C-alpha positions in Angstrom: 101.4 2.9 81.1 98.6 4.3 78.5 99.1 8.0 79.9 102.7 8.0 79.1 102.4 6.1 75.6 99.2 8.6 74.5 101.4 11.7 75.5 104.5 10.4 73.7 102.4 10.2 70.5 101.2 13.5 70.9 104.6 15.6 71.3 105.9 13.2 68.7 103.1 14.4 66.8 103.6 18.1 67.7 107.6 17.6 66.5 106.7 15.9 63.5 104.0 18.9 62.3 107.4 21.2 62.2 105.0 24.0 63.2 107.4 25.9 65.1 104.4 27.4 67.3 103.3 23.9 68.5 106.4 23.1 69.2 107.7 26.3 71.4 104.1 25.4 73.5 104.8 22.1 74.0 108.0 23.2 75.4 106.8 26.2 77.5 103.9 23.5 79.0 106.8 20.9 79.7 108.8 23.4 81.7 105.4 25.0 83.7 104.4 21.7 84.3 107.3 20.9 86.7 106.7 23.7 89.0 102.8 23.3 89.1 103.3 19.6 89.7 105.4 20.2 92.4 102.6 23.2 94.1 100.0 20.5 93.4 102.1 17.9 95.9 102.6 20.5 98.1 99.1 22.4 98.4 96.9 19.6 96.6 98.1 16.6 98.7 99.5 17.9 101.9 97.3 20.5 102.3 99.9 23.8 102.3 99.6 26.8 100.0 102.3 28.6 99.0 102.4 31.9 96.9 106.5 32.1 96.5 106.9 28.8 93.7 108.0 31.6 91.4 111.2 32.1 94.0 112.3 28.9 93.6 111.5 28.7 89.9 113.8 31.9 89.6 116.9 30.6 92.5 117.2 27.5 90.1 117.2 29.6 87.3 119.9 32.0 88.0 122.1 29.7 89.9 122.2 27.6 87.7 123.1 29.9 84.7 125.7 32.1 87.1 127.5 28.7 88.0 127.9 27.6 84.4 129.1 31.5 83.2 130.8 32.6 86.1 132.5 29.3 86.9 132.6 27.5 83.6 130.9 24.7 85.4 129.0 21.7 82.8 125.5 22.9 82.4 123.8 19.3 83.5 126.4 19.8 86.4 125.3 23.5 87.5 121.5 22.1 87.0 122.2 19.8 89.9 124.1 21.7 92.2 121.4 25.0 91.3 118.6 21.7 92.5 120.7 21.0 95.7 121.1 24.9 97.0 117.2 25.4 96.1 116.7 22.0 98.0 118.8 23.4 101.3 117.1 26.9 101.0 113.4 24.9 101.1 114.9 22.7 104.3 115.4 26.5 106.1 112.1 27.8 104.9 110.0 24.5 105.7 111.4 24.3 109.2 110.2 28.6 109.2 107.0 29.1 107.7 105.3 25.7 108.6 104.5 26.6 112.5 102.1 29.1 110.3 98.3 27.8 109.0 96.1 28.9 106.8 96.8 32.6 105.4 99.5 33.2 107.8 100.9 30.6 105.9 100.3 32.1 102.2 101.5 35.5 103.4 104.9 34.3 104.7 105.5 32.5 101.2 103.9 35.6 99.4 106.7 37.4 101.6 109.9 35.4 100.9 108.5 35.3 96.6 108.5 39.4 96.9 112.1 39.0 98.5 113.9 37.1 96.1 112.3 38.7 93.0 114.0 42.3 94.7 117.1 40.6 95.1 117.2 39.7 91.8 116.1 43.0 90.6 118.5 44.9 93.1 121.4 42.6 93.1 123.2 44.3 89.9 126.4 42.9 90.8 125.5 39.4 90.6 122.3 38.8 88.5 122.7 41.9 86.3 119.1 43.3 87.7 116.7 44.7 85.4 119.0 44.2 82.2 119.0 40.3 83.3 122.4 38.0 82.5 122.7 36.9 78.5 125.2 34.3 77.3 123.7 31.7 79.1 125.2 28.7 77.8 122.9 26.1 76.2 122.8 22.5 77.1 125.0 20.0 74.8 124.7 16.0 74.5 128.3 14.4 73.6 129.1 18.0 71.9 125.8 18.5 70.4 124.2 21.4 71.4 120.3 21.5 72.6 119.4 25.0 70.5 116.7 24.6 68.9 112.8 23.5 70.3 113.1 20.9 68.6 116.2 19.7 70.0 115.1 20.5 73.7 111.4 19.4 73.6 112.1 15.5 73.8 115.0 16.0 76.4 112.5 18.5 78.1 109.3 16.0 78.3 111.4 13.0 79.4 112.3 14.8 83.0 108.2 15.7 82.7 107.4 12.2 82.7 109.7 11.5 85.0 108.8 14.2 87.3 104.8 12.7 86.1 105.8 9.1 87.3 107.7 9.7 90.6 105.0 11.5 91.9 102.3 8.7 91.1 104.0 6.2 92.9 104.5 8.8 95.4 101.2 9.4 95.8 100.5 5.7 96.0 102.8 4.5 98.3 103.1 4.5 101.9 104.1 7.7 101.9 101.2 9.3 99.6 99.0 7.9 102.4 100.8 9.6 105.1 100.3 12.5 102.9 96.9 12.7 101.9 96.3 12.3 105.3 98.2 15.2 106.4 96.4 17.2 103.8 92.9 16.3 105.2 93.9 16.7 109.2 97.9 17.3 110.7 96.0 16.5 113.7 94.7 12.7 112.8 97.8 12.4 111.1 100.3 13.3 114.4 97.6 11.1 116.5 98.6 7.9 113.9 102.6 8.6 114.7 103.1 10.3 111.2 106.1 13.2 111.6 103.5 15.9 110.6 106.5 18.6 110.0 109.0 16.4 108.8 106.8 15.3 105.8 105.5 19.0 104.9 109.2 19.9 105.0 110.0 17.3 102.7 107.4 17.6 100.2 108.4 21.3 100.1 111.9 19.9 99.3 110.6 18.0 96.5 108.5 20.5 95.7 111.1 23.1 95.3 113.5 20.7 93.8 111.1 20.4 90.7 111.0 24.0 90.3 114.8 24.1 90.8 114.9 21.6 87.6 112.5 23.6 85.8 113.8 27.2 86.1 117.9 25.8 85.3 116.4 23.7 82.3 114.6 27.1 81.1 118.1 29.2 81.7 120.0 26.9 79.5 117.3 26.8 76.6 116.5 30.7 76.5 119.9 31.8 77.0 118.6 34.9 78.7 117.3 36.0 81.8 115.7 39.0 83.6 114.0 39.4 86.7 110.6 39.7 84.8 109.6 35.7 84.5 109.7 35.3 88.3 107.5 37.7 89.6 104.5 36.4 92.3 102.4 37.0 89.0 103.8 33.4 88.2 103.2 32.2 91.6 99.3 32.9 90.8 99.6 31.3 87.8 101.2 28.3 89.0 98.4 28.2 91.8 96.1 28.4 88.8 97.0 25.8 86.8 97.2 23.5 89.7 93.2 24.8 90.5 92.4 23.8 86.7 93.8 21.2 86.5 92.1 19.7 89.8 94.1 20.2 93.0 94.6 16.4 93.5 94.9 15.4 90.3 98.4 14.9 89.2 97.7 14.0 85.2 95.4 17.3 85.7 98.3 19.4 86.1 99.2 18.5 82.5 96.0 20.1 81.5 95.7 23.1 83.5 99.1 24.0 82.6 98.2 24.2 79.0 94.9 25.8 79.9 96.5 28.9 81.3 99.4 28.8 79.1 96.8 29.5 75.8 95.0 31.6 78.3 97.9 33.9 78.3 98.6 33.5 74.3 95.3 35.4 73.8 95.4 37.5 77.1 98.9 39.2 75.5 97.0 42.5 74.1 96.1 43.0 78.1 99.8 43.3 78.8 100.4 43.5 82.6 96.8 43.7 83.2 96.3 39.9 82.3 97.1 39.2 85.6 93.6 40.7 86.7 92.0 38.1 84.5 94.4 35.1 85.9 93.6 36.3 89.6 89.7 36.6 88.9 89.8 33.1 86.9 91.5 31.6 90.5 89.0 32.8 92.5 85.9 31.4 90.6 88.1 28.2 90.0 88.2 27.5 93.5 84.7 28.6 94.8 82.8 27.3 91.7 84.7 24.6 90.5 87.0 22.9 93.4 88.2 19.5 91.6 89.1 21.4 88.6 87.9 22.5 84.8 88.6 19.1 83.6 86.8 17.0 86.5 83.9 19.4 85.6 84.2 18.5 82.0 84.2 14.9 82.0 81.7 14.7 84.5 79.0 16.8 82.3 78.2 14.3 79.5 77.3 11.8 81.9 75.4 14.2 84.1 73.4 14.8 80.7 73.0 11.1 79.7 71.7 10.4 82.9 69.3 13.4 82.7 68.4 11.9 79.1 67.4 8.2 80.4 65.7 10.2 84.0 63.4 11.9 81.0 62.7 8.6 79.3 61.7 7.0 82.0 
């Protein structure tokens, strides 16, 4: 509970600061934390890597935007319908790709992400192609439109904190024990009576719902969509966020998202070549900091203290 109160205090301070940059940064961190959290559950706990989470993010965004624009559905209802659509898609994808393991699973999810991105680019009649969609209606609350970052920030973080809370309770539950067992050894989990295929599909669906919700919120917040933010590069950034925060660290996801978001701002002068830096950093983190940079930073002072005490003795 202390973490949630601390986060609420930080967010309140950001809102009261009046800094547009800090408020926009907080909004982006909240939006990216949802798909990163879903990927952490899938990869960090269940042991199933995915290189196609940008596809779920994009489908949620375009699905909600098109439902509200073309059919005149309320943005709140369109978000729920888009999440349901992505959930059904994830169920079907899970039935197919979870027959694979290791590198083959990674390549299958990568191919799925590429196919979705190409579809967003080429289906001009539906998505607007590279020109994108304009005029996505904003969210409204009792007739009050949530347009500015200050207005959107509390709602987005309310959704994000709810997702964090549900994820923490899930991991601590009996199902969470089964999830961790699958991540360690699918054979051992099956021998204990765990429905391994069904559990992996369920976590993929939950992960996809988080990504779709984030994408839909992003669409109604920005008001404009183009295929660019939903390419494979975003999937790699999500992997990096989870790796930096720690593969099996629920709250570490927020740290990883904040780290990568700020790094992305610093790398803007590189243009499209920033993905090279992100890819190299991902490899380094996986090889040398498998528990994440946050855990490494927390342990370093402790190690120094032990070394100093050892020298004194």
